[in-house]
N, C-alpha and C positions, 0 to 999 in steps of 0.2 A: 553332879549333885553331891553335896555333903552327905556322909553316911548318917548324920544326925537329923537331916531334914525330914520332916514328916511327909507321909504320902496320904493324899486325900482321894477317896473313892467318890465318883460322881455317877449318879444313876440317871440315865437319859442322855441321848446324843444330839440334842438340838442346839440352837444357836446360843442359848444361855451358857451351856457347858463349854462351847467353843470360846465364848468371850471370858469365861473364868480362866481358861488356859493361859491367856496372855499375862495377867498379873501373877499367876502361879509360876510361870517361867521366869519372870523378873525377880521373884522372891526365891528362886531355886527350890520350889516345892514340887514334889512328885505328884502326878495325877494319874489315876487309873479310872478308866471309863467303862461302864456297861452301856453299850450302844444297842439300839433296836435292830440295826442292820448295818452291813458294810457300806462305807461311803457316805453315811449321814454327816451332818454338819460338823459335829465335834470330833468324830472319828477321823476326819481329814487332817486334824492338827494335833491330836493326842495319840502318840504312838502306842502307848500302853493301853490298848482297848480290847475288849472282848465283846462279841455279839451274843446277846442273850435276852431272856424274857424277865422283865422286872417283876412279874407276877410269880416267879419261881423262886421259892425261898432258898433252895440249894444254890442257885446261881447268885443270889444276893450274898449268901455266906461266902461263896468262892471269891467274888469280886472285892469283898471288904476284908478278906484275910490279910493281915499284915499292914493294914491302913490305920492311920491314927484316928480318922473320922470319916463318916459317910455323909454326903449332902446330895442335893437333887437339882436336876434341870427341870423337873415337872413334879406334880403333886399326886401322881396316880398310883404310887406303890401302896399295896394293901396295908392298912393300919396294923393288922395282926402280924404281918411279916416284919414291919418296923419294930414292933414290940419284941418279937423273937430275937431280932438282932441286938436290941438293947439288953435283953435278958442274957445274951451271949457275952455281954461286956463291950459291945461295939458302941462308940460314941456316935449316936444318930442325931444330926443337927440340921434342921430343927427336929426335936423329938416327936414321937408318935402322938403324945398327949397334946402337943401344940399343933402339929400338922393336920390333924383331923379337922380342925376348924377351917382350914383352907380346902380340905377335901370334900367336906359335907356342909352344904349351905344351911341345912336345918340345924345341925349341931352348932354352927357358927351363930345363927340368929338367936338361938336359945341362950347361948353363953353370953353374948353381947347384951342381950336384954337383961339377964341377971346382973350384969355389971353396971347397968344404967347407961350404956353407950347409946347415943342417939342413932336409931335405925328407922327405915321406912316401916309402916304398919305391915304386918305379915301374918300368915297362918299356913299350916300344912292342910292341904285339901285333898280329899279322896276321890271326888268326882266333879262333874261340871255343875251340878246343883250346889255343891259347897262353894264353888267359885262364884256362882251367881249370888249366894248369900254373903260372900266376902265383899262383892261389889265390883261392877265394871265401870270404867276400864281398869285393867290391872295387868301385872306382869306375872307370867308363870315361868318357873325355873325348875329344872331337874335338880334334885339335891346333890347329885354327884355327876362329874364328867363333862360339864359344860365349860366352854371357853370361846373367846372371840365370837360371841353372838350365838354359838351353838348351844342347844339346850335352853334357850330363852325365847319366849313368845309374848308379844303384846296382844291381848285379847279384849274384845268388848262385846262378844256374844257367846252364848252357850255353844253354838256350832263350832266356833273357833277353838274350843277346848279339846276337841276330839284328838287332834294330832299330839299335843303334849301328853295326854293320858295314855295314848297308844305307845309312845316312846317310853314312858315310864314303866308301863306293863312289860314291854319287851326287855328292858334293861334292869328291872327289879329295883327301881329307885322311887323315891317319893317326889311329889310335886309341891313346891312352895309357891304360894300366892303372895305377891307384894303389891302395895299401892303403886299406881303410876305417879311418881313424884313430879310435882311441878318445879323443875329445877332451872336455874340460870345457866349452869355449866357443870362439867365434871372436873374434879380435882383429884390429885393423888398426893398422899403424905408418905414419904419413904423414910424408914429408919433402919439402922443397923443396931443389933444388940448382941453382946457377948455373954458367955455363961457367968462371968464375974458380975454382970449387971451393968457394965459400962454400955452406954448407948450414945448414938450420934443421929441427929435429925437433919435431913436434907431440906432445902427450901421446898415449900409446897408448890406444885406445878399444876398447870391447866392441861387437861387431856382432851383432845378433840377427836371424837369418835364418828365414824360413818359406817352404817350397816353392821354395827356391833364390833367394829375393828378400830383400834387406835390408829389414827393416821398421823397426828402431830402432837407434840408436847412442847409447851412453852414454859421455860424455867427462868425466873419464878413466875407464878400465875399473875398476869397483869391486873392491876387495880384491885388486888385482894386486900381488904382491910387487915391491918396488923393484928387486931384482936381475933379475927376469924382464922388467919394463918396460924396464930399461936394456938387457938383451940384445936385446929386440925392436927398440928404436931403433937399436942398433948394427948389427943385421942390415940394417935398411933403409938406414942411412947407408953401409954397406959395399957393398951392392948398387948404390946410386946411384953411388958412386965407381967401382966396378969396371966397371960397364956404361956409364959416362959419360952417365948420365941428366941431362938438362937440363929443369927444370920440376918439377912435382909427381910424386912416386912414391908409390903406395899399395902396401904389402905386406900382403896378407891372410894371417893366421896362424891356426893351431890352437894353443890352449893345451891340452896333453895332461894326462891325469889323473895322470901321473907327474912333472909339474912342468917340462916342456920347452915350447919353441915350435918349430913346423914351418911352413915357408912353404907356403901353399896357392896363391895367385895373385899376379900383379903387374899393376898398371895404371899407365901413364905419362901421366897427365892428371889433372885434378881428379877426385875420386872421391866416390861416395855416402857413404862413411864419413867424409868430410871436410866434409860440408855443415854440420855443427855449427859450424865455424869462422866462418861468415858472421856469427854473432851472439855466439859464445862465445869467440872468440880475438881477440887484439889485431890480428892481420893474417889475413885469410881466406885459404884455400887458393887462391882465384881470383886475388886480388891478388898473392900470392907466386908463383903460376905465371907471371903476366905479368912481374913483376919478374925472375924467373929467366930467362925466355927472352930478355929484353932485356939481361941481365947487369947489372941494377941491384942495389944492396944489398938484401938480403932483409929483410922485416919480422919483428917479434917473433912467435913462434908461441904465446906464453903465453896461458893461459885468462884470461878476464875475470871469471869467477865460479867457484865451487868445482865446480859441476856444470852440464853442458849435456846435454840430451836432445834428439835429433833423431828425429822420427817421420815416415816417408814417408806420403803420401796416395796411395792407389791408386784407380784407377777402379773403380766398383762395378758391379753387375749391370745397373743401369739408369742413365738420365741424371739420377737424383735425387741425384747425388753432391755436391750443395750448392755446392761451390766458391765462387763469388762470393756466393751467397746465404748462405753460412756465415759471412761476415765479421761481420754484426751480432751474432750469438750469440758467436762465438769471441773476438772482440776486446773485447766488453763484459764477457764473463766473465773474461777474463785480459788486462788492458792491457799486460802485459809480454811476451805471446806474440808471436813473430815468424813470419809466414806467408809462404811463397814458393811461388807458383803458376807453372806452366810454359807456360800457354796451349795445352795439348795437348787433342786430342779424347779424350773419355772412352772407355776400353775396359776391360773387366774385367781387373784385375791390373796395369794399366799405371801406372807412376809418373807422376803428374800434378802433384805438388807435395810440399812437406814443411813441417813446423813445427819451430821450435826453442823450447824452454823452458829457462830457466837460473835458477839461484838457489843457495842455500846448503843446501837439503834435497833429497836425491836422490829420495825417495819423492814429494815434492810435485812435482818436475819431471817425474817419470814420469807421475803422474796428469794433470797439465796437458797434456803433449804427447799422451798417448794419447787423452784426451777430445777435444782439438781435431782430431786426425787422424781419429778416428772420426766426428766431426760432419761434417767436410768430405766424407769418402768415403761418407757415407750409412748407415753401419752403426750410428749412434747417432741415435735419434729424439728428438723433443721430450719424450717421456715420461720421459727420463732426468733431466729437471730437476724 
């Protein structure tokens, strides 16, 4: 590595950090990782890693010493610690003032409402009676800590509110009530933004969720009207600018049945709905995230093929999830298929990898991606052939 090449500190050792390491290596950038345990996904491929607690300011200071910038695999680092690093002169990207909007759903909703960004009807509620006054059915969310369906409840009776408020009381967070949106489908608008203000917008994609977990992404979203796609991209670009986001911003959206888009969630890091970009875009979200946090010129977000389908590989009920054993079948059957495994221990429902299939025919891409993911996760046996 050149002596002049900057070093990037990454907090969190999950698959997002693992996938940042690949473009970092191609660009001869140094990476230092704070991992939560030995052998986690990113620690397997990033040699310069230390095991520590992201809630410990001293360890955050140690891991960022001598690094040009610090960025994140997850959004759980305490806001006060991030501010302390920034006060020390560390370039924290995205900064604490931006990241808090992805950490705290109440803060996010209030700020987006101030900006006039379209959101579902919402209110902070203190008890089940306030939920009833808000109106059933509705969605209850913990203000902090939820992901992949955790910390989210669909309720239509007072009795069903007991669990959310018990969780909130135990963890010291608020409960946010949101209307149960009548939506056609879920979309995601992904943008990259640099400190200079340069921004790049990827095509708006359709995200297919089951049990609160993203299972598939179709890029671009099929049959999405140009004006609605443009509106979604403009919303994402405006949020990135107004909140001063640096790096990747994923804006998860509802496309309503009456032809609108509403903001559901924000993520300020590479995101599952952007994994298709590894093989389907000129510049992946992981490379553009690194370029952005270093304030380098951003790469083109344009698709390489007409369609790309990403399908997540989830851990199955047993250890027969195939994974490496799936390579001979999946790669021989589809030489154009791209497989990305995370080196994670198999657990039911856990994301352990994904596949990307790209081409000119959407139905063909869907078939190929679904077949490969099912083969790897063990839900498709040899008899399918």
